[in-house]
Structure formats: structure tokens, C-alpha cells
N, CA, C and O atoms as a GROMACS GRO file, in nm:
protein
  324
    1MET      N    1   8.602 -15.441  -2.164
    1MET     CA    2   8.543 -15.582  -2.202
    1MET      C    3   8.471 -15.656  -2.108
    1MET      O    4   8.354 -15.692  -2.119
    2LEU      N    5   8.559 -15.678  -2.001
    2LEU     CA    6   8.524 -15.761  -1.886
    2LEU      C    7   8.372 -15.720  -1.836
    2LEU      O    8   8.278 -15.796  -1.816
    3THR      N    9   8.375 -15.586  -1.823
    3THR     CA   10   8.246 -15.531  -1.755
    3THR      C   11   8.131 -15.564  -1.852
    3THR      O   12   8.025 -15.609  -1.807
    4PHE      N   13   8.148 -15.544  -1.978
    4PHE     CA   14   8.038 -15.602  -2.073
    4PHE      C   15   7.992 -15.736  -2.044
    4PHE      O   16   7.873 -15.756  -2.019
    5ASN      N   17   8.073 -15.826  -2.044
    5ASN     CA   18   8.062 -15.960  -2.022
    5ASN      C   19   7.980 -15.977  -1.898
    5ASN      O   20   7.874 -16.040  -1.905
    6ILE      N   21   8.023 -15.922  -1.775
    6ILE     CA   22   7.951 -15.923  -1.641
    6ILE      C   23   7.822 -15.881  -1.650
    6ILE      O   24   7.731 -15.949  -1.601
    7ILE      N   25   7.797 -15.746  -1.724
    7ILE     CA   26   7.655 -15.698  -1.736
    7ILE      C   27   7.564 -15.802  -1.820
    7ILE      O   28   7.445 -15.819  -1.793
    8ALA      N   29   7.625 -15.865  -1.914
    8ALA     CA   30   7.547 -15.947  -1.992
    8ALA      C   31   7.517 -16.079  -1.904
    8ALA      O   32   7.406 -16.132  -1.917
    9ALA      N   33   7.597 -16.128  -1.826
    9ALA     CA   34   7.581 -16.231  -1.742
    9ALA      C   35   7.470 -16.203  -1.638
    9ALA      O   36   7.396 -16.295  -1.604
   10ILE      N   37   7.457 -16.084  -1.589
   10ILE     CA   38   7.372 -16.034  -1.513
   10ILE      C   39   7.220 -16.024  -1.575
   10ILE      O   40   7.116 -16.055  -1.518
   11LEU      N   41   7.233 -15.983  -1.677
   11LEU     CA   42   7.102 -15.970  -1.751
   11LEU      C   43   7.048 -16.123  -1.793
   11LEU      O   44   6.927 -16.143  -1.797
   12ARG      N   45   7.134 -16.218  -1.820
   12ARG     CA   46   7.092 -16.344  -1.864
   12ARG      C   47   7.039 -16.410  -1.756
   12ARG      O   48   6.938 -16.479  -1.772
   13SER      N   49   7.106 -16.397  -1.615
   13SER     CA   50   7.070 -16.475  -1.515
   13SER      C   51   6.938 -16.422  -1.436
   13SER      O   52   6.880 -16.493  -1.355
   14THR      N   53   6.894 -16.288  -1.468
   14THR     CA   54   6.788 -16.225  -1.404
   14THR      C   55   6.664 -16.209  -1.482
   14THR      O   56   6.561 -16.166  -1.431
   15MET      N   57   6.672 -16.244  -1.612
   15MET     CA   58   6.556 -16.226  -1.722
   15MET      C   59   6.482 -16.338  -1.700
   15MET      O   60   6.539 -16.441  -1.664
   16THR      N   61   6.352 -16.334  -1.716
   16THR     CA   62   6.262 -16.439  -1.752
   16THR      C   63   6.242 -16.473  -1.888
   16THR      O   64   6.287 -16.393  -1.971
   17ASP      N   65   6.184 -16.579  -1.930
   17ASP     CA   66   6.180 -16.619  -2.078
   17ASP      C   67   6.072 -16.513  -2.137
   17ASP      O   68   6.091 -16.457  -2.245
   18ALA      N   69   5.969 -16.493  -2.066
   18ALA     CA   70   5.865 -16.407  -2.130
   18ALA      C   71   5.885 -16.262  -2.110
   18ALA      O   72   5.826 -16.185  -2.185
   19VAL      N   73   5.965 -16.217  -2.013
   19VAL     CA   74   5.970 -16.072  -1.987
   19VAL      C   75   6.103 -16.016  -1.991
   19VAL      O   76   6.197 -16.051  -1.919
   20THR      N   77   6.104 -15.916  -2.089
   20THR     CA   78   6.237 -15.838  -2.092
   20THR      C   79   6.201 -15.694  -2.079
   20THR      O   80   6.089 -15.653  -2.108
   21ASP      N   81   6.297 -15.618  -2.035
   21ASP     CA   82   6.267 -15.476  -1.986
   21ASP      C   83   6.319 -15.394  -2.117
   21ASP      O   84   6.409 -15.432  -2.192
   22ASP      N   85   6.247 -15.277  -2.126
   22ASP     CA   86   6.306 -15.167  -2.215
   22ASP      C   87   6.413 -15.090  -2.137
   22ASP      O   88   6.373 -14.991  -2.076
   23HIS      N   89   6.540 -15.119  -2.130
   23HIS     CA   90   6.643 -15.057  -2.055
   23HIS      C   91   6.664 -14.902  -2.106
   23HIS      O   92   6.745 -14.833  -2.043
   24PHE      N   93   6.588 -14.840  -2.223
   24PHE     CA   94   6.621 -14.719  -2.251
   24PHE      C   95   6.526 -14.626  -2.194
   24PHE      O   96   6.550 -14.506  -2.201
   25THR      N   97   6.408 -14.674  -2.132
   25THR     CA   98   6.319 -14.590  -2.059
   25THR      C   99   6.351 -14.556  -1.899
   25THR      O  100   6.413 -14.636  -1.829
   26ALA      N  101   6.308 -14.444  -1.855
   26ALA     CA  102   6.343 -14.435  -1.708
   26ALA      C  103   6.336 -14.543  -1.607
   26ALA      O  104   6.430 -14.573  -1.534
   27PRO      N  105   6.199 -14.610  -1.606
   27PRO     CA  106   6.187 -14.720  -1.541
   27PRO      C  107   6.274 -14.835  -1.572
   27PRO      O  108   6.336 -14.889  -1.480
   28GLY      N  109   6.285 -14.877  -1.692
   28GLY     CA  110   6.374 -14.975  -1.725
   28GLY      C  111   6.546 -14.962  -1.693
   28GLY      O  112   6.624 -15.055  -1.671
   29ALA      N  113   6.573 -14.826  -1.699
   29ALA     CA  114   6.713 -14.798  -1.663
   29ALA      C  115   6.713 -14.824  -1.522
   29ALA      O  116   6.805 -14.892  -1.476
   30LYS      N  117   6.604 -14.771  -1.429
   30LYS     CA  118   6.628 -14.785  -1.302
   30LYS      C  119   6.635 -14.920  -1.246
   30LYS      O  120   6.709 -14.948  -1.151
   31ALA      N  121   6.550 -15.012  -1.311
   31ALA     CA  122   6.535 -15.160  -1.296
   31ALA      C  123   6.667 -15.239  -1.309
   31ALA      O  124   6.708 -15.326  -1.233
   32LEU      N  125   6.736 -15.183  -1.439
   32LEU     CA  126   6.878 -15.242  -1.461
   32LEU      C  127   6.958 -15.200  -1.360
   32LEU      O  128   7.020 -15.285  -1.297
   33ALA      N  129   6.970 -15.071  -1.326
   33ALA     CA  130   7.056 -15.033  -1.211
   33ALA      C  131   7.031 -15.106  -1.074
   33ALA      O  132   7.126 -15.140  -1.004
   34ASP      N  133   6.914 -15.128  -1.042
   34ASP     CA  134   6.875 -15.198  -0.925
   34ASP      C  135   6.941 -15.348  -0.934
   34ASP      O  136   7.001 -15.402  -0.841
   35ARG      N  137   6.919 -15.403  -1.058
   35ARG     CA  138   6.954 -15.548  -1.077
   35ARG      C  139   7.119 -15.543  -1.066
   35ARG      O  140   7.173 -15.638  -1.008
   36ILE      N  141   7.196 -15.444  -1.115
   36ILE     CA  142   7.337 -15.450  -1.112
   36ILE      C  143   7.378 -15.432  -0.962
   36ILE      O  144   7.467 -15.504  -0.917
   37THR      N  145   7.320 -15.344  -0.886
   37THR     CA  146   7.347 -15.317  -0.762
   37THR      C  147   7.325 -15.442  -0.675
   37THR      O  148   7.410 -15.470  -0.591
   38SER      N  149   7.216 -15.518  -0.690
   38SER     CA  150   7.174 -15.644  -0.627
   38SER      C  151   7.287 -15.744  -0.649
   38SER      O  152   7.340 -15.798  -0.553
   39TYR      N  153   7.323 -15.768  -0.772
   39TYR     CA  154   7.429 -15.860  -0.811
   39TYR      C  155   7.548 -15.829  -0.745
   39TYR      O  156   7.596 -15.924  -0.683
   40TRP      N  157   7.605 -15.729  -0.741
   40TRP     CA  158   7.742 -15.706  -0.684
   40TRP      C  159   7.728 -15.701  -0.527
   40TRP      O  160   7.828 -15.737  -0.464
   41ARG      N  161   7.620 -15.663  -0.459
   41ARG     CA  162   7.600 -15.649  -0.330
   41ARG      C  163   7.590 -15.786  -0.267
   41ARG      O  164   7.627 -15.810  -0.152
   42SER      N  165   7.534 -15.881  -0.354
   42SER     CA  166   7.525 -16.035  -0.293
   42SER      C  167   7.646 -16.093  -0.305
   42SER      O  168   7.666 -16.200  -0.249
   43ARG      N  169   7.730 -16.039  -0.369
   43ARG     CA  170   7.871 -16.075  -0.379
   43ARG      C  171   7.988 -16.020  -0.295
   43ARG      O  172   8.108 -16.048  -0.307
   44GLY      N  173   7.922 -15.926  -0.196
   44GLY     CA  174   8.000 -15.870  -0.098
   44GLY      C  175   8.075 -15.744  -0.130
   44GLY      O  176   8.165 -15.704  -0.056
   45TYR      N  177   8.039 -15.681  -0.238
   45TYR     CA  178   8.079 -15.547  -0.315
   45TYR      C  179   7.982 -15.442  -0.262
   45TYR      O  180   7.895 -15.400  -0.338
   46TYR      N  181   7.990 -15.398  -0.143
   46TYR     CA  182   7.902 -15.310  -0.088
   46TYR      C  183   7.936 -15.164  -0.125
   46TYR      O  184   7.850 -15.084  -0.090
   47GLY      N  185   8.045 -15.110  -0.188
   47GLY     CA  186   8.061 -15.001  -0.240
   47GLY      C  187   8.023 -14.975  -0.385
   47GLY      O  188   8.067 -14.879  -0.449
   48VAL      N  189   7.951 -15.054  -0.426
   48VAL     CA  190   7.890 -15.039  -0.584
   48VAL      C  191   7.788 -14.917  -0.580
   48VAL      O  192   7.703 -14.904  -0.492
   49LYS      N  193   7.810 -14.830  -0.687
   49LYS     CA  194   7.706 -14.735  -0.699
   49LYS      C  195   7.678 -14.733  -0.852
   49LYS      O  196   7.766 -14.724  -0.938
   50VAL      N  197   7.536 -14.741  -0.876
   50VAL     CA  198   7.487 -14.730  -1.007
   50VAL      C  199   7.372 -14.639  -1.011
   50VAL      O  200   7.283 -14.641  -0.926
   51TRP      N  201   7.375 -14.559  -1.110
   51TRP     CA  202   7.274 -14.457  -1.124
   51TRP      C  203   7.228 -14.430  -1.266
   51TRP      O  204   7.313 -14.450  -1.353
   52THR      N  205   7.110 -14.388  -1.304
   52THR     CA  206   7.062 -14.364  -1.417
   52THR      C  207   7.095 -14.222  -1.459
   52THR      O  208   7.127 -14.144  -1.369
   53PHE      N  209   7.092 -14.172  -1.602
   53PHE     CA  210   7.113 -14.030  -1.652
   53PHE      C  211   7.020 -14.040  -1.785
   53PHE      O  212   6.994 -14.144  -1.845
   54ARG      N  213   6.979 -13.921  -1.815
   54ARG     CA  214   6.916 -13.877  -1.922
   54ARG      C  215   7.013 -13.846  -2.038
   54ARG      O  216   7.108 -13.771  -2.019
   55ILE      N  217   6.986 -13.912  -2.174
   55ILE     CA  218   7.041 -13.889  -2.279
   55ILE      C  219   6.938 -13.836  -2.389
   55ILE      O  220   6.841 -13.902  -2.422
   56THR      N  221   6.968 -13.711  -2.442
   56THR     CA  222   6.899 -13.659  -2.534
   56THR      C  223   6.969 -13.605  -2.645
   56THR      O  224   7.081 -13.559  -2.625
   57ASP      N  225   6.917 -13.602  -2.770
   57ASP     CA  226   6.992 -13.540  -2.888
   57ASP      C  227   6.889 -13.420  -2.941
   57ASP      O  228   6.894 -13.390  -3.061
   58GLY      N  229   6.816 -13.365  -2.872
   58GLY     CA  230   6.719 -13.276  -2.909
   58GLY      C  231   6.598 -13.329  -2.955
   58GLY      O  232   6.503 -13.253  -2.937
   59GLU      N  233   6.575 -13.425  -3.004
   59GLU     CA  234   6.448 -13.490  -3.055
   59GLU      C  235   6.399 -13.588  -2.982
   59GLU      O  236   6.279 -13.595  -2.954
   60SER      N  237   6.498 -13.686  -2.937
   60SER     CA  238   6.456 -13.809  -2.873
   60SER      C  239   6.520 -13.799  -2.728
   60SER      O  240   6.617 -13.730  -2.699
   61LEU      N  241   6.452 -13.876  -2.648
   61LEU     CA  242   6.495 -13.888  -2.498
   61LEU      C  243   6.523 -14.042  -2.468
   61LEU      O  244   6.436 -14.121  -2.506
   62CYS      N  245   6.612 -14.080  -2.419
   62CYS     CA  246   6.633 -14.208  -2.358
   62CYS      C  247   6.730 -14.206  -2.238
   62CYS      O  248   6.806 -14.111  -2.218
   63TYR      N  249   6.723 -14.321  -2.154
   63TYR     CA  250   6.832 -14.330  -2.031
   63TYR      C  251   6.931 -14.420  -2.032
   63TYR      O  252   6.922 -14.525  -2.097
   64GLY      N  253   7.023 -14.393  -1.969
   64GLY     CA  254   7.136 -14.500  -1.952
   64GLY      C  255   7.184 -14.505  -1.821
   64GLY      O  256   7.140 -14.426  -1.738
   65ILE      N  257   7.271 -14.591  -1.790
   65ILE     CA  258   7.319 -14.613  -1.642
   65ILE      C  259   7.472 -14.590  -1.643
   65ILE      O  260   7.545 -14.615  -1.740
   66ARG      N  261   7.512 -14.542  -1.528
   66ARG     CA  262   7.662 -14.524  -1.501
   66ARG      C  263   7.677 -14.585  -1.361
   66ARG      O  264   7.581 -14.609  -1.287
   67SER      N  265   7.815 -14.610  -1.328
   67SER     CA  266   7.861 -14.682  -1.228
   67SER      C  267   8.000 -14.659  -1.183
   67SER      O  268   8.078 -14.611  -1.265
   68ASN      N  269   8.040 -14.685  -1.068
   68ASN     CA  270   8.190 -14.686  -1.024
   68ASN      C  271   8.234 -14.810  -1.051
   68ASN      O  272   8.330 -14.841  -0.980
   69ILE      N  273   8.201 -14.892  -1.126
   69ILE     CA  274   8.266 -15.024  -1.158
   69ILE      C  275   8.393 -14.995  -1.234
   69ILE      O  276   8.380 -14.933  -1.339
   70ARG      N  277   8.507 -15.028  -1.199
   70ARG     CA  278   8.615 -14.991  -1.275
   70ARG      C  279   8.707 -15.117  -1.289
   70ARG      O  280   8.723 -15.183  -1.187
   71ASN      N  281   8.766 -15.155  -1.395
   71ASN     CA  282   8.837 -15.288  -1.454
   71ASN      C  283   8.775 -15.394  -1.406
   71ASN      O  284   8.834 -15.487  -1.352
   72GLY      N  285   8.628 -15.386  -1.424
   72GLY     CA  286   8.539 -15.513  -1.399
   72GLY      C  287   8.478 -15.537  -1.266
   72GLY      O  288   8.395 -15.626  -1.252
   73PHE      N  289   8.517 -15.462  -1.167
   73PHE     CA  290   8.489 -15.479  -1.033
   73PHE      C  291   8.446 -15.350  -0.966
   73PHE      O  292   8.500 -15.247  -1.007
   74PRO      N  293   8.350 -15.341  -0.861
   74PRO     CA  294   8.330 -15.215  -0.791
   74PRO      C  295   8.406 -15.219  -0.680
   74PRO      O  296   8.456 -15.328  -0.653
   75PRO      N  297   8.431 -15.112  -0.596
   75PRO     CA  298   8.494 -15.106  -0.487
   75PRO      C  299   8.408 -15.210  -0.372
   75PRO      O  300   8.285 -15.217  -0.369
   76ARG      N  301   8.484 -15.275  -0.294
   76ARG     CA  302   8.445 -15.366  -0.197
   76ARG      C  303   8.355 -15.292  -0.077
   76ARG      O  304   8.243 -15.333  -0.044
   77PHE      N  305   8.411 -15.196  -0.027
   77PHE     CA  306   8.355 -15.106   0.061
   77PHE      C  307   8.312 -14.971   0.042
   77PHE      O  308   8.370 -14.897  -0.037
   78LYS      N  309   8.214 -14.934   0.108
   78LYS     CA  310   8.148 -14.777   0.075
   78LYS      C  311   8.256 -14.683   0.059
   78LYS      O  312   8.259 -14.610  -0.040
   79ASN      N  313   8.349 -14.678   0.153
   79ASN     CA  314   8.450 -14.576   0.172
   79ASN      C  315   8.560 -14.586   0.059
   79ASN      O  316   8.636 -14.491   0.042
   80GLU      N  317   8.568 -14.694  -0.017
   80GLU     CA  318   8.681 -14.708  -0.112
   80GLU      C  319   8.645 -14.633  -0.248
   80GLU      O  320   8.525 -14.623  -0.274
   81ARG      N  321   8.724 -14.587  -0.324
   81ARG     CA  322   8.709 -14.523  -0.439
   81ARG      C  323   8.748 -14.628  -0.558
   81ARG      O  324   8.743 -14.592  -0.676
   0.00000   0.00000   0.00000
């Protein structure tokens, strides 16, 4: 639950009033992944990894993100797990 709250805070702090992204498209998911990566790296967590992946049920296609964030925090350094 903590991770969801952090992601919600990131989205609130980086969105403008007039612009919202469609996070289910490839460019939108990539923008969200970049935003999350920037958030954590600016706080000294250089081991964060966030990537996009395709989701399909045979009829529709959308994109999601995954990360190495565990228990609410990513690794602090690149070589940590």
C-alpha cells in the first residue's frame, strides 16, 4: 500500500492542471516510468529500475510498468538487490 501512495504522490506532484497523460499507451507508460525514475534518483536512490511491458488479452493492447521497488523503496545503489 505504501508503494501506491508514493506513486500517487509522484503523479500529483508532477502533473499540470491542464495536462494528464494516458498511462496505458506506450508513450504514456514510458513517461510515467521516467517520472518515477527521476523522483527516486533525485532522492538519492540510484538503484531504481522502472520499465514498461505490454499487456494484451487478445483483443486489446495496453502498457504497464514494473519496477524493483520493494517494501516502498528501491535499492539505494545500482549493485543492490
